[in-house]
N, C-alpha and C positions, 0 to 999 in steps of 0.2 A: 833600403828595408822600412818598414812602418815603425815607427818605434812606439813602444806605450806612452801613454797619454791620460790625462784625467776621462776623455770624453769619451775612451774603450770602454771600460766600463762600464756604464750608463748606456750607451749605442748597445753593445751586447745583450743586456736585460731587458734594453725593449724589442732589440730581435727574439727572441727566445719566446719573449710575451706574446707576439705576433702569428710567426709562422708557422705557417697552415694552420691556422683561425678562421680562414672560409678556402671553400673547397678549390684545387688546384685549377680543375677545368674553367674557374670562372676565375684564378688568379692569372693563368699562363695565359687567357685572351685578351688581359686587360696589360699585361706585359709586352707584349704582341705592337700595341700602338706605337712601341717606340722602335720598331723593326725601323729600318731605312725605307725596306720595301712599300710600307704602310704611311711613314711619315712626311718624309720629303716628296712622294707623288702631288700631294697635299699643298706643298709650299708651293713645287714645279706648276701646279694649275694657278694660285694665286698670283704667283710670278707672272705667270703668260698675260694675266687678265691684267694686272698693273702697268705691263709696258705695250699693251693693245692700249690703253688709256692714256698713255705717255710719259709714265711713269720708269722710266731707264734707271737711272740712279737705285731707288730703292728695290724694283726688282734683280738686280744685281748684285747689290748690297747683302738681299737675303737669301742668296746662291751663294755666295761668296761666306757667308755665316754660319751655312748648312756647314759647307765645304771644310770647314773649319775646324768642327768639331772633332773629327778623328785625332788633327794636328794637336789640338790640344789634350785630349784624354788619354792616347794613348802611350805619350809620352806619361804621364803622370802614372797612369795604371804600373809601367813599367819599374818607375821612381819609388814608390808605394810598396808595388807586391803583395796587396794584403789580402791573405784568404779570403774564402768565401763562407757565408752562413754554413750553408749545407755540404761545403768538399774544402776544410780545411787543408788539403795538399795542394788544391788549386794557387792560385797567385794571382795577381791584377784584377780585383775586383774595385779599387777606387780607383776616382770615381765614377760612375755609372755612365755606361756610353748611351745606353738606351733612353737615360731619364734627358739626358741631354740633347742627344737627338730630337724627342717628341718636347722639349720646351724652346728649341732653337726653331724648328722649322715648322709647328704648331702656331709659337708667337710670333715667329716673325711671317707667317701666312696671313694670321690676324690683322696685323700693322701693315699690307699690303693692302687689306681689305677695309681696315675698318674709316678711311676717309671716303669711300664710295659707298658705303653702306649706310653712315650717318647712324648708325646704330649698337649695339654694345654688344650684339649676339657673337662678330668674330672674336672678340678679347675674353667673353666666356665661353666660348666652343677651345680656344686654346687652351683655359685654364682648368677648365673639365677633363679634358684630354691628357697632360702634362699631370694632372693631379692623380686620374686613374694609372697613369704607365707607372708613377712612383709608388702608389699603394700594391698594384699587381707587386713591382719588383719585389718588394719589401714582406707583402704576404707571400708568397709563393718562396721567398729564400733564393733570391735569385741576386739580393743587394741587402747591406747593412742600410739602417737606415743612415747615417753621414754618409753613404756614397751618394748617393739620391740627391740628400741636403748640399752636397759637394758640386756637383752637378750642377743642380739649383741656381747656384750663386756664379759660376762659371757662366751658365746661359745671358747670367744679368749684364756685362759689359757687349756681347756680342749684338744683343737685342735692344740694348740703346743704341749700340751704332746703327743696325738698321735704320732703328727708329727715324734717326736723322737725317739719315739720305733719304725718310720716303719724305720726308718733310719738305727736305731739300729738293726732292722733283718735283715735288706739288707745287714749290715755288716759281721752277721754272717753266711748268706746264700750264699757269694758271691757275685760276681756284679751281673747283671742283664743283661742275653745272649742275645743279640739280633741275629735274625735269619738272616746266614750268606745267602750271595747273590748267586745265580745261576753263576754259572759259569768254569773255572779251576778247578778242583780238587786238593784237597792238599797233596802235599805228606805225605803219609805213614810214621809212624814212624820210626824211624830205618832202613831207606833206606837211601842212602845219595846222594845228587842231583849229576846226572852225570858231567863229566867234560867237559869243552864246548870244542867243536871244535876248531882248531888251523888251 
């Protein structure tokens, strides 16, 4: 059972000030970004792409990380038995499974795609989707702010493990090749360059 602590009071006050300040129709859609049928397919597509590019260890680590989310979150929910902001009779709100699912699924997908895009958009998209999920959960009253924060912190070691596996997979498969610019053709192998005219 969750014991009283110095953070619970501010957590409850912040939640009371935020809940239902945005229409439910909006916050429920944001919360849905953390649903398994929404977040996990995004990771599966990124893992399939990385696997096709030869990064087997990164793809496997990403899938394993998202599979570990319930194994970490569910026992903590049972242990803390925290009631919900709008459902004080219910228990099991700490930490937020939707936030952890969003953070790991979108974050791991970004880590898998980043080496091939060489642009910041995968990481930015993952941050926006995770933040939107977390905000929706708090604003709708599905979770306390600390539930969400705990899940974000819980996701860090999982994402770190994915990042290390992605780097390891890239080093085994060789560097990612950028497409060659069109222009002058490269000299053929085995043909010595012609001597300059003097």
